[in-house]
C-alpha positions as CSV (number, residue, x, y, z in Angstrom):
1,M,0.0,0.0,0.0
2,I,1.2,3.6,-0.8
3,E,-0.2,6.4,1.3
4,A,0.6,10.0,0.8
5,T,-0.6,12.6,3.3
6,G,-0.5,16.3,2.7
7,V,2.4,16.3,0.1
8,S,3.3,19.4,-1.8
9,W,5.9,20.5,-4.3
10,R,6.8,24.0,-5.8
11,Y,8.7,25.1,-8.8
12,G,10.2,28.3,-7.5
13,A,7.2,30.2,-6.2
14,N,4.6,28.2,-8.1
15,P,2.8,25.4,-6.2
16,V,2.4,22.4,-8.5
17,I,1.1,20.0,-5.8
18,D,-0.5,21.5,-2.8
19,G,-1.3,19.4,0.2
20,V,-2.6,16.3,-1.7
21,S,-3.4,13.0,0.0
22,V,-3.9,9.7,-1.8
23,A,-4.0,6.0,-1.0
24,A,-3.3,3.1,-3.3
25,R,-4.4,-0.2,-2.1
26,P,-2.9,-3.7,-2.8
27,G,-4.4,-5.6,-5.8
28,R,-6.0,-2.4,-7.3
29,V,-5.1,0.1,-9.8
30,L,-5.3,3.8,-8.9
31,G,-5.4,6.3,-11.8
32,L,-4.2,9.9,-11.6
33,I,-6.2,11.9,-14.0
34,G,-6.7,15.6,-14.7
35,P,-6.0,18.3,-17.5
36,N,-2.6,19.1,-18.6
37,G,-0.7,21.0,-15.9
38,S,-2.8,19.7,-13.1
39,G,0.3,18.0,-11.4
40,K,-0.2,14.3,-12.2
41,T,3.4,13.5,-13.1
42,T,4.8,15.6,-10.2
43,L,2.5,13.8,-7.8
44,L,3.7,10.4,-9.2
45,R,7.3,11.5,-8.6
46,L,6.6,12.4,-5.1
47,L,5.0,8.9,-4.7
48,Y,8.1,7.1,-5.8
49,G,10.6,9.4,-4.2
50,A,12.1,11.2,-7.2
51,L,10.9,14.3,-5.5
52,R,10.9,14.8,-1.8
53,S,7.8,16.8,-0.5
54,G,8.4,19.7,1.8
55,T,5.2,18.8,3.7
56,G,3.5,15.6,4.7
57,Q,4.9,12.1,4.1
58,V,4.7,9.1,1.8
59,M,4.4,5.7,3.3
60,V,5.1,2.4,1.6
61,D,3.5,-0.6,3.4
62,G,3.7,1.4,6.7
63,D,7.3,2.5,6.3
64,E,8.3,6.0,5.4
65,L,9.6,6.1,1.8
66,S,12.3,8.6,2.6
67,A,13.8,6.3,5.3
68,L,14.0,3.1,3.0
69,P,17.5,2.2,1.7
70,S,17.6,2.6,-2.1
71,R,17.8,-1.2,-2.8
72,E,14.9,-1.9,-0.5
73,A,12.9,0.9,-2.1
74,A,13.7,-0.7,-5.6
75,R,12.5,-4.0,-4.4
76,R,9.2,-2.5,-3.5
77,L,8.7,0.1,-6.2
78,A,9.0,-0.4,-10.0
79,V,8.6,2.8,-12.1
80,V,8.0,3.3,-15.8
81,V,8.4,7.0,-16.8
82,Q,8.1,8.7,-20.1
83,E,11.8,9.5,-20.5
84,T,13.1,6.6,-22.5
85,G,16.9,7.0,-22.3
86,G,17.1,6.3,-26.0
87,E,20.8,7.1,-26.0
88,T,21.8,3.9,-24.3
89,A,23.9,1.3,-26.2
90,L,22.1,-1.6,-24.5
91,T,19.9,-4.1,-26.4
92,A,16.3,-4.4,-25.3
93,A,17.1,-7.7,-23.4
94,E,20.0,-6.2,-21.6
95,L,17.9,-3.2,-20.5
96,V,15.2,-5.6,-19.2
97,L,17.9,-7.5,-17.2
98,L,18.6,-4.2,-15.4
99,G,15.3,-4.8,-13.5
100,R,16.9,-7.7,-11.7
101,G,19.6,-5.4,-10.1
102,P,17.8,-4.9,-6.7
103,H,17.7,-8.7,-6.3
104,L,21.4,-9.4,-6.9
105,S,24.3,-8.8,-4.4
106,T,27.0,-6.4,-5.2
107,F,29.3,-8.9,-6.9
108,Q,26.7,-11.5,-7.9
109,R,26.8,-12.2,-11.6
110,I,23.6,-12.3,-13.8
111,G,22.7,-16.0,-14.2
112,R,20.3,-18.1,-16.3
113,A,17.4,-17.5,-13.9
114,E,17.7,-13.7,-14.5
115,H,17.8,-14.3,-18.3
116,E,14.7,-16.4,-18.1
117,I,12.8,-13.9,-16.1
118,A,13.8,-11.2,-18.5
119,A,12.7,-13.3,-21.5
120,R,9.3,-14.0,-19.8
121,C,8.8,-10.3,-19.3
122,L,9.5,-9.4,-22.8
123,T,7.0,-12.0,-23.9
124,R,4.3,-10.8,-21.6
125,V,4.5,-7.3,-23.2
126,G,4.6,-8.7,-26.8
127,A,8.1,-7.8,-27.2
128,A,10.1,-11.1,-27.3
129,H,11.1,-10.4,-30.9
130,L,12.8,-7.2,-29.8
131,G,15.3,-8.7,-27.4
132,A,18.4,-8.6,-29.6
133,R,17.8,-5.2,-31.0
134,A,19.5,-2.0,-29.9
135,F,17.1,-0.1,-27.6
136,A,18.1,3.1,-29.2
137,Q,16.8,1.9,-32.5
138,L,13.3,1.0,-31.4
139,S,10.2,3.1,-32.1
140,G,8.5,4.9,-29.2
141,G,5.9,2.3,-28.8
142,E,8.5,-0.5,-28.8
143,R,10.7,1.3,-26.2
144,Q,7.5,1.7,-24.0
145,R,6.9,-2.1,-24.0
146,V,10.5,-2.8,-23.2
147,L,10.5,-0.3,-20.3
148,I,7.4,-2.0,-18.9
149,A,9.1,-5.4,-19.3
150,R,12.0,-4.0,-17.1
151,A,9.6,-3.0,-14.4
152,L,8.1,-6.5,-14.5
153,A,11.5,-8.1,-14.2
154,Q,12.0,-6.0,-11.1
155,Q,9.2,-8.1,-9.4
156,A,8.3,-5.2,-7.2
157,T,5.1,-5.2,-5.1
158,H,4.2,-1.7,-6.3
159,L,4.2,-0.5,-9.9
160,L,4.0,3.2,-10.8
161,L,3.6,4.3,-14.5
162,D,3.6,7.7,-16.1
163,E,1.4,7.5,-19.3
164,P,2.3,3.9,-20.1
165,T,0.2,4.0,-23.2
166,N,2.0,7.0,-24.7
167,H,3.2,6.2,-28.3
168,L,1.3,2.8,-28.3
169,D,-1.4,2.0,-30.8
170,I,-4.9,1.0,-29.7
171,R,-4.2,-2.7,-29.4
172,Y,-1.1,-2.3,-27.2
173,Q,-2.8,0.5,-25.1
174,H,-5.4,-2.0,-24.0
175,E,-3.0,-5.0,-23.8
176,I,-0.6,-3.1,-21.5
177,L,-3.3,-1.8,-19.2
178,H,-5.0,-5.3,-19.1
179,L,-1.6,-6.7,-18.1
180,V,-1.3,-4.0,-15.4
181,R,-4.6,-4.6,-14.1
182,N,-4.1,-8.3,-13.7
183,L,-0.7,-8.3,-12.0
184,N,-2.2,-8.2,-8.5
185,T,0.2,-5.5,-7.4
186,C,-0.5,-2.1,-6.0
187,S,-0.4,0.0,-9.1
188,I,-0.6,3.7,-9.8
189,V,-0.9,5.0,-13.4
190,V,-1.1,8.5,-14.9
191,L,-3.5,8.6,-17.7
192,H,-4.9,11.3,-20.0
193,D,-7.5,9.1,-21.7
194,L,-10.5,9.0,-19.4
195,N,-12.0,6.0,-21.2
196,L,-8.9,3.9,-20.6
197,A,-9.1,5.1,-17.0
198,A,-12.8,4.0,-16.9
199,R,-11.9,0.5,-18.2
200,Y,-8.7,-0.4,-16.2
201,C,-8.7,1.6,-13.0
202,D,-10.4,0.6,-9.8
203,D,-9.9,4.0,-8.1
204,L,-9.2,7.5,-9.3
205,V,-7.9,10.8,-8.1
206,L,-8.9,13.8,-10.2
207,L,-6.3,16.7,-10.0
208,D,-6.7,20.2,-11.0
209,R,-4.3,23.1,-10.3
210,G,-2.2,21.0,-8.0
211,G,-5.1,19.9,-5.7
212,A,-7.2,16.8,-5.5
213,V,-10.6,17.8,-6.5
214,V,-12.2,14.3,-5.8
215,A,-10.9,10.8,-5.0
216,G,-12.9,7.6,-5.0
217,T,-13.9,4.6,-7.0
218,T,-13.8,5.0,-10.8
219,E,-17.7,5.0,-10.8
220,E,-17.8,7.9,-8.3
221,V,-15.1,10.0,-9.9
222,L,-16.2,9.7,-13.6
223,D,-19.3,11.9,-13.0
224,P,-19.9,14.4,-15.8
225,E,-21.1,17.0,-13.3
226,V,-17.5,16.7,-11.7
227,L,-15.6,16.4,-14.9
228,E,-17.1,19.0,-17.2
229,P,-16.0,22.1,-15.3
230,I,-12.5,20.7,-14.8
231,Y,-12.1,19.7,-18.5
232,G,-14.1,22.5,-20.1
233,I,-16.0,20.1,-22.3
234,G,-19.4,18.6,-22.5
235,I,-19.5,14.9,-21.3
236,R,-22.0,12.2,-21.5
237,R,-21.6,9.0,-19.6
238,L,-22.9,5.7,-20.9
239,E,-22.9,2.3,-19.3
240,L,-22.7,-0.6,-21.7
241,D,-22.2,-4.2,-20.7
242,G,-21.3,-3.0,-17.2
243,A,-18.6,-0.7,-18.5
244,I,-18.4,3.1,-18.4
245,H,-18.0,5.0,-21.7
246,L,-17.6,8.7,-21.9
247,L,-18.6,10.8,-25.0
248,F,-17.2,14.3,-25.5
249,Q,-18.5,17.3,-27.3
250,P,-17.6,21.1,-27.4
251,V,-19.3,23.1,-24.7
252,D,-20.8,25.4,-27.3
253,Q,-22.4,22.4,-29.1
254,T,-23.6,21.0,-25.8
255,T,-25.2,24.3,-24.9
256,D,-26.9,24.6,-28.3
257,E,-28.3,21.0,-28.1
258,R,-29.7,21.7,-24.6
259,S,-31.3,24.9,-25.8
260,A,-32.9,23.2,-28.7
261,A,-34.3,20.5,-26.4
């Protein structure tokens, strides 16, 4: 479980995250949603320790994140960020093997077991055929799948992802998020696409201007009356076969249609 209480972050004099509290529970996917500039990525960085909040605290399974040794933190938290490190000379398989680092002692050599784990993780994300290729030569979507495979190889109990569907076509967007949902880890994912959030997240935190507007289950948060003033667009919510689907239309068009009715 990851619990953040009253965390904040400023860039200069500008507050980006201001006193936000969130809780991500085991076996569930927590989505961080909100318009551009709402603080989603900054909050995620606070939750895995890339940024240190000046207020509040972040707890991982009851232990304060800032007090965990780096190796122990890496055993608990696997992170997939948007920066792909495309300048590396490593192959895709070698990059995935880096995920085994937290489980090896200082002078322990990578053995057959590590290679097998890396191969399985590449297969799980549909990237087994990329193992021998140079990571720097892969497309954006291919790199994203390899980075997720590296996180899986880490075998951490918590998975944090910043826009994992970025650069992926529709098929792999759904395959990756379906995979995340079925990992049975405590997962936190930043998403722009509200329909993907509706399909694959159990809980959501809606951010705007650095604050948490509302937090709750996906069904509770994806309320058009809550979303429309934040996103500035008309939203209709449909429920088909037990799943939430959101339809969007410009506010002016929505107003005209309501007036006509």
